[in-house]
C-alpha positions as CSV (number, residue, x, y, z in Angstrom):
1,X,-29.1,-85.0,85.9
2,X,-30.1,-88.4,84.6
3,X,-26.7,-88.8,83.0
4,X,-24.9,-88.3,86.3
5,X,-27.4,-90.6,88.0
6,X,-26.5,-93.4,85.6
7,X,-22.8,-92.7,85.7
8,X,-22.6,-92.7,89.5
9,X,-24.5,-96.0,89.6
10,X,-22.1,-97.6,87.2
11,X,-19.1,-96.3,89.2
12,X,-20.5,-97.1,92.6
13,X,-23.3,-99.6,92.4
14,X,-23.8,-100.0,96.2
15,X,-26.5,-97.3,96.5
16,X,-30.1,-97.3,97.5
17,X,-30.9,-94.1,95.6
18,X,-29.3,-91.0,94.0
19,X,-30.6,-87.5,93.6
20,X,-28.9,-85.1,91.2
21,X,-29.8,-81.4,90.7
22,X,-28.3,-78.4,89.0
23,X,-27.1,-75.3,91.0
24,X,-29.3,-73.2,88.8
25,X,-32.3,-74.6,90.7
26,X,-31.1,-73.2,94.1
27,X,-32.0,-69.8,95.6
28,X,-29.7,-68.0,95.0
29,X,-28.6,-69.9,91.9
30,X,-25.2,-71.6,91.9
31,X,-24.4,-71.6,88.1
32,X,-21.8,-74.0,86.9
33,X,-22.4,-76.6,89.6
34,X,-24.1,-80.0,89.7
35,X,-25.0,-81.4,93.1
36,X,-25.1,-85.1,93.8
37,X,-26.7,-86.7,96.9
38,X,-26.2,-90.4,97.3
39,X,-27.8,-92.7,99.9
40,X,-25.4,-95.7,100.0
41,X,-26.6,-99.2,100.9
42,X,-26.2,-100.2,104.6
43,X,-25.1,-96.7,105.7
44,X,-26.4,-93.1,105.9
45,X,-23.6,-91.3,104.1
46,X,-20.7,-91.8,101.8
47,X,-17.3,-91.5,103.3
48,X,-15.0,-88.7,102.1
49,X,-12.7,-91.3,100.5
50,X,-15.7,-92.7,98.5
51,X,-16.9,-89.2,97.4
52,X,-13.4,-88.4,96.1
53,X,-13.2,-91.7,94.3
54,X,-16.5,-91.1,92.5
55,X,-15.7,-87.5,91.7
56,X,-12.4,-88.5,90.1
57,X,-14.1,-91.3,88.2
58,X,-16.5,-88.7,86.8
59,X,-13.8,-86.4,85.5
60,X,-13.6,-88.0,82.0
61,X,-17.3,-87.2,81.5
62,X,-17.3,-83.7,83.1
63,X,-17.6,-80.5,81.1
64,X,-14.5,-78.6,81.9
65,X,-16.2,-75.6,83.6
66,X,-18.7,-77.7,85.6
67,X,-18.0,-78.2,89.3
68,X,-19.4,-81.4,90.9
69,X,-20.4,-81.1,94.5
70,X,-21.4,-84.1,96.7
71,X,-23.9,-83.3,99.5
72,X,-25.0,-85.7,102.3
73,X,-28.6,-86.7,102.0
74,X,-31.3,-85.4,104.3
75,X,-32.9,-88.6,105.7
76,X,-36.4,-88.7,107.2
77,X,-36.9,-92.0,109.1
78,X,-40.4,-93.4,109.5
79,X,-41.0,-95.7,112.5
80,X,-44.0,-97.8,113.3
81,X,-45.6,-98.2,116.7
82,X,-47.8,-101.2,116.3
83,X,-49.8,-103.6,118.4
84,X,-50.7,-106.7,116.4
85,X,-53.6,-109.0,117.5
86,X,-53.9,-112.6,116.5
87,X,-56.1,-115.6,117.0
88,X,-54.1,-118.1,119.0
89,X,-56.3,-121.0,117.8
90,X,-55.1,-120.5,114.3
91,X,-51.4,-120.7,114.9
92,X,-48.7,-122.4,116.9
93,X,-46.6,-119.3,117.0
94,X,-46.1,-117.2,120.1
95,X,-45.9,-113.4,120.3
96,X,-42.3,-113.2,119.3
97,X,-42.8,-115.4,116.2
98,X,-45.8,-113.3,115.1
99,X,-43.7,-110.1,115.5
100,X,-40.9,-111.8,113.5
101,X,-43.3,-112.6,110.7
102,X,-44.6,-109.0,110.6
103,X,-41.0,-107.6,110.4
104,X,-40.1,-110.0,107.6
105,X,-43.2,-108.9,105.6
106,X,-42.5,-105.2,106.2
107,X,-38.8,-105.7,105.0
108,X,-40.1,-107.3,101.9
109,X,-42.7,-104.5,101.4
110,X,-40.0,-101.9,102.0
111,X,-37.8,-103.4,99.3
112,X,-40.6,-103.7,96.7
113,X,-42.3,-100.3,97.3
114,X,-41.5,-96.7,96.6
115,X,-41.0,-95.8,100.3
116,X,-37.3,-95.8,100.8
117,X,-36.0,-93.4,98.2
118,X,-35.5,-89.7,97.5
119,X,-39.0,-88.2,97.3
120,X,-40.5,-91.3,98.8
121,X,-44.0,-91.7,100.2
122,X,-45.8,-94.0,102.6
123,X,-49.4,-95.0,102.5
124,X,-50.8,-95.8,105.8
125,X,-53.5,-98.2,104.4
126,X,-50.8,-100.3,102.7
127,X,-48.7,-100.6,105.8
128,X,-51.7,-101.7,107.8
129,X,-52.7,-104.2,105.1
130,X,-49.2,-105.6,104.9
131,X,-49.2,-106.2,108.6
132,X,-52.6,-108.0,108.5
133,X,-51.3,-110.2,105.7
134,X,-48.2,-111.2,107.5
135,X,-49.8,-114.3,109.0
136,X,-53.2,-115.9,108.6
137,X,-53.7,-115.8,112.4
138,X,-53.5,-112.0,112.6
139,X,-57.0,-110.5,113.1
140,X,-56.2,-106.8,113.2
141,X,-53.5,-104.3,114.2
142,X,-53.4,-100.9,115.8
143,X,-50.6,-99.0,114.1
144,X,-49.3,-95.4,114.4
145,X,-46.5,-93.7,112.4
146,X,-43.9,-91.4,113.7
147,X,-41.1,-89.5,112.0
148,X,-37.5,-89.2,113.1
149,X,-34.6,-87.0,112.2
150,X,-31.0,-87.8,113.3
151,X,-29.3,-84.5,114.1
152,X,-25.5,-84.4,114.5
153,X,-24.8,-81.4,116.8
154,X,-21.6,-79.4,117.2
155,X,-20.3,-80.5,120.6
156,X,-18.8,-77.8,122.8
157,X,-19.6,-75.1,120.2
158,X,-22.4,-72.6,120.5
159,X,-24.9,-72.9,117.6
160,X,-28.5,-72.8,116.5
161,X,-30.3,-75.6,114.8
162,X,-33.2,-76.1,112.4
163,X,-34.9,-79.5,112.1
164,X,-37.5,-79.9,109.4
165,X,-39.9,-82.9,109.1
166,X,-41.3,-81.8,105.7
167,X,-44.8,-82.7,106.9
168,X,-47.4,-81.0,109.2
169,X,-47.2,-82.3,112.8
170,X,-50.2,-83.5,114.9
171,X,-51.8,-80.9,117.1
172,X,-52.5,-82.4,120.5
173,X,-53.5,-80.1,123.4
174,X,-52.7,-82.7,126.0
175,X,-49.6,-84.5,124.9
176,X,-46.3,-83.5,123.3
177,X,-45.7,-84.7,119.7
178,X,-42.0,-83.8,119.6
179,X,-39.4,-85.7,121.7
180,X,-35.7,-86.1,121.8
181,X,-33.0,-88.4,123.1
182,X,-30.7,-87.2,125.9
183,X,-27.8,-84.7,126.0
184,X,-25.9,-82.6,128.4
185,X,-25.4,-78.8,128.1
186,X,-22.8,-76.2,128.9
187,X,-24.6,-73.1,130.2
188,X,-22.6,-69.9,131.1
189,X,-19.4,-71.8,130.8
190,X,-20.4,-74.6,133.2
191,X,-21.1,-78.1,132.0
192,X,-23.7,-80.0,134.0
193,X,-23.8,-83.8,134.2
194,X,-27.6,-83.8,134.2
195,X,-29.1,-85.6,131.2
196,X,-31.6,-83.3,129.5
197,X,-34.2,-83.9,126.9
198,X,-36.6,-81.6,125.0
199,X,-40.2,-81.8,123.9
200,X,-42.9,-79.4,122.7
201,X,-45.3,-77.7,125.1
202,X,-48.3,-78.3,122.8
203,X,-48.5,-74.5,122.1
204,X,-45.6,-74.0,119.8
205,X,-42.7,-73.9,122.3
206,X,-39.9,-76.3,122.9
207,X,-38.6,-76.8,126.4
208,X,-35.8,-78.8,128.1
209,X,-36.4,-81.1,131.1
210,X,-34.7,-83.8,133.2
211,X,-35.9,-86.4,135.6
212,X,-35.3,-86.1,139.4
213,X,-34.4,-89.1,141.7
214,X,-38.1,-90.0,141.9
215,X,-38.6,-90.0,138.2
216,X,-40.5,-86.8,138.1
217,X,-40.1,-84.3,135.2
218,X,-38.3,-81.1,136.1
219,X,-38.6,-78.3,133.5
220,X,-35.4,-76.4,132.9
221,X,-35.6,-74.0,130.0
222,X,-39.0,-73.0,128.5
223,X,-37.3,-71.0,125.8
224,X,-35.2,-73.7,124.2
225,X,-36.9,-73.4,120.9
226,X,-40.1,-73.3,118.8
227,X,-42.1,-75.6,116.6
228,X,-44.3,-74.7,113.7
229,X,-46.9,-77.5,113.6
230,X,-48.1,-76.6,110.1
231,X,-44.7,-76.8,108.4
232,X,-43.1,-79.3,110.7
233,X,-40.1,-77.1,111.3
234,X,-38.3,-76.9,114.7
235,X,-35.9,-74.1,115.6
236,X,-33.5,-74.4,118.6
237,X,-31.6,-71.6,120.1
238,X,-33.1,-68.7,118.3
239,X,-35.2,-67.2,121.1
240,X,-33.5,-64.1,122.5
241,X,-30.3,-65.1,120.6
242,X,-29.7,-68.1,123.0
243,X,-27.1,-70.2,121.2
244,X,-27.0,-73.7,122.5
245,X,-23.8,-75.5,123.5
246,X,-24.2,-79.3,123.6
247,X,-21.5,-80.9,125.7
248,X,-22.3,-84.6,125.2
249,X,-25.1,-86.8,123.8
250,X,-26.5,-90.1,125.0
251,X,-26.3,-91.4,121.4
252,X,-22.9,-91.9,119.9
253,X,-21.0,-89.4,117.7
254,X,-22.8,-86.2,118.9
255,X,-26.2,-87.5,117.6
256,X,-29.6,-86.5,118.9
257,X,-32.6,-88.4,117.6
258,X,-35.7,-86.2,117.3
259,X,-39.1,-87.8,116.8
260,X,-42.4,-86.2,115.8
261,X,-45.9,-87.4,115.2
262,X,-47.3,-86.5,111.8
263,X,-50.7,-84.9,111.4
264,X,-51.7,-87.2,108.5
265,X,-51.4,-90.9,108.2
266,X,-49.9,-90.7,104.7
267,X,-46.4,-89.2,104.6
268,X,-44.5,-87.8,101.6
269,X,-41.2,-85.9,101.2
270,X,-39.7,-83.7,98.5
271,X,-37.1,-85.1,96.0
272,X,-34.1,-83.8,97.9
273,X,-35.1,-85.7,101.1
274,X,-34.6,-89.5,101.4
275,X,-37.4,-91.4,103.2
276,X,-36.3,-94.5,105.1
277,X,-38.8,-97.0,106.7
278,X,-36.8,-97.9,109.8
279,X,-38.3,-101.3,110.8
280,X,-35.4,-102.0,113.2
281,X,-36.2,-98.9,115.3
282,X,-40.0,-99.5,115.2
283,X,-41.9,-100.8,118.2
284,X,-43.9,-103.8,117.1
285,X,-45.7,-106.0,119.7
286,X,-48.1,-108.9,119.4
287,X,-50.8,-110.2,121.7
288,X,-53.7,-112.7,121.6
289,X,-57.0,-111.1,120.4
290,X,-59.3,-111.3,123.4
291,X,-62.2,-110.2,121.3
292,X,-62.1,-113.5,119.5
293,X,-64.8,-115.7,120.9
294,X,-63.4,-118.4,123.2
295,X,-59.9,-117.0,123.3
C-alpha cells in the first residue's frame, strides 16, 4: 500500500491525500485487487481521464495479475457555526475584519494540522483556541460543529440511499439534528414542483416537509427514512419498500447536502473516509463583547 501511495504521488502530485488498501481486507475479500482512493487538491474527485492516466502510468510497476481499482473518496465535511466576541477598544477592525482574521487563522490551522486527510480528526478545544488566538481583541467565542455529507442522487430513477456520518449524532428531544437542502420528487409517476426538504423527528424517523405561502412547515411523508443516532447512519426509502425518485435538486448536479450535529465535540473518521474542514461553508460571525466593562 505504501508503495502505491508513493508512486501515485510521483505520477500525480496535485493531491491532498491518498488511501490505498488491498481487496483482501474487504468483506467478502476481493483477492488480486488493490484499491486506491485519491482526494485531489481543489476538487472532490479525480476525473475519469485522470484516473486512466494514473492507472496507465502504474502499469510498469504492477504485478501482472494485480488489478488496480480507483474509488472516489467518501468525504465528511466539518462546518463551524461560530459567534466571535471582541473588545472594540482593543482594535480598529470592524465585524467583517474580525471574521476575516478568524477565517485566515483557521485556513492556516487546517493546512498545518491532521484534520483534512483520510482518517482525520478534529479536536474541539484546538479549534476554539485557534479562533481566540486569531486577534488580540477577541475575548471569547461560542462555537459549535456540524457534519455534512454531499449525496449525489439518481435523478428520475427509483432508489434507496444510505448516508453515514461515522460518528454518533446528538440526541435532542426538542430540535432536529439532521437537515437537508431542497429537492423535488416524483410520486406515483407525478412530479410535483414543490421544493421538499427532510429532517429527523427526534425519535429516529426521517420525514419530508415543505413551506406553505405563509412560511409554515407542512409535513408530507413521515416514513421517508430512519436515523440511528448511535451509529450516525441514515437510511432513506427502506420503510415499506418505498424507493425514492428524486426529480431535481436545488443544488447543482443532483446534489443534496445533508448536515448532522455530532454528539461529541471531538470528531474522528476511519481511514477510508476523508475529513475536510470546510471553512468556506462555515457560519462565522463577530460582534462586540457587551460583557466587557464600558463597551
